[in-house]
mmCIF file of the C-alpha atoms, coordinates in Angstrom:
data_MODEL
# 
_entry.id   MODEL 
# 
loop_
_atom_site.group_PDB 
_atom_site.id 
_atom_site.type_symbol 
_atom_site.label_atom_id 
_atom_site.label_alt_id 
_atom_site.label_comp_id 
_atom_site.label_asym_id 
_atom_site.label_entity_id 
_atom_site.label_seq_id 
_atom_site.pdbx_PDB_ins_code 
_atom_site.Cartn_x 
_atom_site.Cartn_y 
_atom_site.Cartn_z 
_atom_site.occupancy 
_atom_site.B_iso_or_equiv 
_atom_site.pdbx_formal_charge 
_atom_site.auth_seq_id 
_atom_site.auth_comp_id 
_atom_site.auth_asym_id 
_atom_site.auth_atom_id 
_atom_site.pdbx_PDB_model_num 
ATOM 1  C CA . MET A 1 1  ? 1.873   14.692  7.261   1.00 0.00 ? 1  MET A CA 1 
ATOM 2  C CA . THR A 1 2  ? -1.001  12.416  6.309   1.00 0.00 ? 2  THR A CA 1 
ATOM 3  C CA . TYR A 1 3  ? -2.474  9.399   8.042   1.00 0.00 ? 3  TYR A CA 1 
ATOM 4  C CA . MET A 1 4  ? -0.745  7.090   5.559   1.00 0.00 ? 4  MET A CA 1 
ATOM 5  C CA . ASP A 1 5  ? 2.623   8.798   6.174   1.00 0.00 ? 5  ASP A CA 1 
ATOM 6  C CA . THR A 1 6  ? 2.428   8.066   9.875   1.00 0.00 ? 6  THR A CA 1 
ATOM 7  C CA . LEU A 1 7  ? 1.718   4.384   9.257   1.00 0.00 ? 7  LEU A CA 1 
ATOM 8  C CA . CYS A 1 8  ? 4.234   3.725   6.512   1.00 0.00 ? 8  CYS A CA 1 
ATOM 9  C CA . SER A 1 9  ? 7.859   4.191   7.419   1.00 0.00 ? 9  SER A CA 1 
ATOM 10 C CA . THR A 1 10 ? 9.126   3.586   3.874   1.00 0.00 ? 10 THR A CA 1 
ATOM 11 C CA . PRO A 1 11 ? 8.416   6.122   1.101   1.00 0.00 ? 11 PRO A CA 1 
ATOM 12 C CA . PRO A 1 12 ? 5.656   4.773   -1.194  1.00 0.00 ? 12 PRO A CA 1 
ATOM 13 C CA . ARG A 1 13 ? 7.838   4.523   -4.287  1.00 0.00 ? 13 ARG A CA 1 
ATOM 14 C CA . ALA A 1 14 ? 11.148  3.717   -2.677  1.00 0.00 ? 14 ALA A CA 1 
ATOM 15 C CA . GLN A 1 15 ? 13.450  1.769   -4.954  1.00 0.00 ? 15 GLN A CA 1 
ATOM 16 C CA . HIS A 1 16 ? 15.644  -0.822  -3.289  1.00 0.00 ? 16 HIS A CA 1 
ATOM 17 C CA . SER A 1 17 ? 18.333  -2.861  -4.994  1.00 0.00 ? 17 SER A CA 1 
ATOM 18 C CA . SER A 1 18 ? 18.874  -5.570  -2.410  1.00 0.00 ? 18 SER A CA 1 
ATOM 19 C CA . ILE A 1 19 ? 16.903  -8.566  -1.239  1.00 0.00 ? 19 ILE A CA 1 
ATOM 20 C CA . LEU A 1 20 ? 16.389  -6.855  2.102   1.00 0.00 ? 20 LEU A CA 1 
ATOM 21 C CA . GLY A 1 21 ? 15.190  -3.762  0.273   1.00 0.00 ? 21 GLY A CA 1 
ATOM 22 C CA . ALA A 1 22 ? 12.728  -5.817  -1.752  1.00 0.00 ? 22 ALA A CA 1 
ATOM 23 C CA . LEU A 1 23 ? 11.380  -7.321  1.457   1.00 0.00 ? 23 LEU A CA 1 
ATOM 24 C CA . ILE A 1 24 ? 11.031  -3.865  3.020   1.00 0.00 ? 24 ILE A CA 1 
ATOM 25 C CA . ASN A 1 25 ? 9.188   -2.686  -0.103  1.00 0.00 ? 25 ASN A CA 1 
ATOM 26 C CA . ARG A 1 26 ? 6.748   -5.609  0.075   1.00 0.00 ? 26 ARG A CA 1 
ATOM 27 C CA . ILE A 1 27 ? 6.116   -5.097  3.787   1.00 0.00 ? 27 ILE A CA 1 
ATOM 28 C CA . SER A 1 28 ? 5.437   -1.421  3.134   1.00 0.00 ? 28 SER A CA 1 
ATOM 29 C CA . LEU A 1 29 ? 3.001   -2.316  0.359   1.00 0.00 ? 29 LEU A CA 1 
ATOM 30 C CA . TRP A 1 30 ? 1.283   -4.865  2.616   1.00 0.00 ? 30 TRP A CA 1 
ATOM 31 C CA . ARG A 1 31 ? 0.891   -2.216  5.349   1.00 0.00 ? 31 ARG A CA 1 
ATOM 32 C CA . GLU A 1 32 ? -0.583  0.234   2.845   1.00 0.00 ? 32 GLU A CA 1 
ATOM 33 C CA . ARG A 1 33 ? -3.105  -2.385  1.732   1.00 0.00 ? 33 ARG A CA 1 
ATOM 34 C CA . GLN A 1 34 ? -4.058  -3.147  5.340   1.00 0.00 ? 34 GLN A CA 1 
ATOM 35 C CA . THR A 1 35 ? -4.555  0.563   5.981   1.00 0.00 ? 35 THR A CA 1 
ATOM 36 C CA . LEU A 1 36 ? -6.649  0.870   2.833   1.00 0.00 ? 36 LEU A CA 1 
ATOM 37 C CA . ALA A 1 37 ? -8.883  -1.953  4.059   1.00 0.00 ? 37 ALA A CA 1 
ATOM 38 C CA . LYS A 1 38 ? -9.564  -0.034  7.282   1.00 0.00 ? 38 LYS A CA 1 
ATOM 39 C CA . LEU A 1 39 ? -10.665 3.225   5.642   1.00 0.00 ? 39 LEU A CA 1 
ATOM 40 C CA . ASP A 1 40 ? -14.329 4.141   5.890   1.00 0.00 ? 40 ASP A CA 1 
ATOM 41 C CA . ASP A 1 41 ? -16.526 5.066   2.930   1.00 0.00 ? 41 ASP A CA 1 
ATOM 42 C CA . ALA A 1 42 ? -16.012 8.810   3.452   1.00 0.00 ? 42 ALA A CA 1 
ATOM 43 C CA . ALA A 1 43 ? -12.225 8.473   3.326   1.00 0.00 ? 43 ALA A CA 1 
ATOM 44 C CA . LEU A 1 44 ? -12.420 6.256   0.244   1.00 0.00 ? 44 LEU A CA 1 
ATOM 45 C CA . LEU A 1 45 ? -14.702 8.805   -1.418  1.00 0.00 ? 45 LEU A CA 1 
ATOM 46 C CA . ASP A 1 46 ? -12.129 11.541  -0.688  1.00 0.00 ? 46 ASP A CA 1 
ATOM 47 C CA . LEU A 1 47 ? -9.486  9.399   -2.395  1.00 0.00 ? 47 LEU A CA 1 
ATOM 48 C CA . GLY A 1 48 ? -11.750 8.595   -5.340  1.00 0.00 ? 48 GLY A CA 1 
ATOM 49 C CA . ILE A 1 49 ? -11.640 4.859   -4.646  1.00 0.00 ? 49 ILE A CA 1 
ATOM 50 C CA . SER A 1 50 ? -14.709 2.649   -4.517  1.00 0.00 ? 50 SER A CA 1 
ATOM 51 C CA . ALA A 1 51 ? -15.203 0.297   -1.584  1.00 0.00 ? 51 ALA A CA 1 
ATOM 52 C CA . ARG A 1 52 ? -15.068 -2.626  -4.009  1.00 0.00 ? 52 ARG A CA 1 
ATOM 53 C CA . ALA A 1 53 ? -11.745 -1.505  -5.525  1.00 0.00 ? 53 ALA A CA 1 
ATOM 54 C CA . ALA A 1 54 ? -10.298 -0.963  -2.037  1.00 0.00 ? 54 ALA A CA 1 
ATOM 55 C CA . ALA A 1 55 ? -11.420 -4.434  -0.957  1.00 0.00 ? 55 ALA A CA 1 
ATOM 56 C CA . GLU A 1 56 ? -9.907  -6.021  -4.070  1.00 0.00 ? 56 GLU A CA 1 
ATOM 57 C CA . GLU A 1 57 ? -6.601  -4.198  -3.563  1.00 0.00 ? 57 GLU A CA 1 
ATOM 58 C CA . SER A 1 58 ? -6.420  -5.116  0.123   1.00 0.00 ? 58 SER A CA 1 
ATOM 59 C CA . ARG A 1 59 ? -6.899  -8.811  -0.716  1.00 0.00 ? 59 ARG A CA 1 
ATOM 60 C CA . ARG A 1 60 ? -3.962  -8.926  -3.125  1.00 0.00 ? 60 ARG A CA 1 
ATOM 61 C CA . SER A 1 61 ? -1.133  -11.244 -2.125  1.00 0.00 ? 61 SER A CA 1 
ATOM 62 C CA . PHE A 1 62 ? 2.039   -10.127 -0.364  1.00 0.00 ? 62 PHE A CA 1 
ATOM 63 C CA . TRP A 1 63 ? 4.122   -10.930 -3.445  1.00 0.00 ? 63 TRP A CA 1 
ATOM 64 C CA . ASP A 1 64 ? 1.679   -9.305  -5.884  1.00 0.00 ? 64 ASP A CA 1 
ATOM 65 C CA . VAL A 1 65 ? 3.566   -6.050  -6.501  1.00 0.00 ? 65 VAL A CA 1 
ATOM 66 C CA . PRO A 1 66 ? 2.383   -3.605  -9.174  1.00 0.00 ? 66 PRO A CA 1 
ATOM 67 C CA . THR A 1 67 ? 4.900   -2.949  -11.958 1.00 0.00 ? 67 THR A CA 1 
ATOM 68 C CA . ASN A 1 68 ? 5.309   0.680   -10.871 1.00 0.00 ? 68 ASN A CA 1 
ATOM 69 C CA . ARG A 1 69 ? 6.508   -0.582  -7.444  1.00 0.00 ? 69 ARG A CA 1 
ATOM 70 C CA . ALA A 1 70 ? 8.655   -3.478  -8.625  1.00 0.00 ? 70 ALA A CA 1 
ATOM 71 C CA . VAL A 1 71 ? 12.199  -3.677  -7.354  1.00 0.00 ? 71 VAL A CA 1 
# 
């Protein structure tokens, strides 16, 4: 189990077909972005993500869902 798994109760690519499911998906995505913002440079380096890219992703809006996560 990884650090992200313990923080996110919904599977990363969970597909939901209801309004409630869509809300759960967006909350999960928001939590992932908040966690990403808290990672230090060493953790980001392990993931292959630059600090700038992590900062940009963490600032994305709640409703800004990537197409591969859309409900």
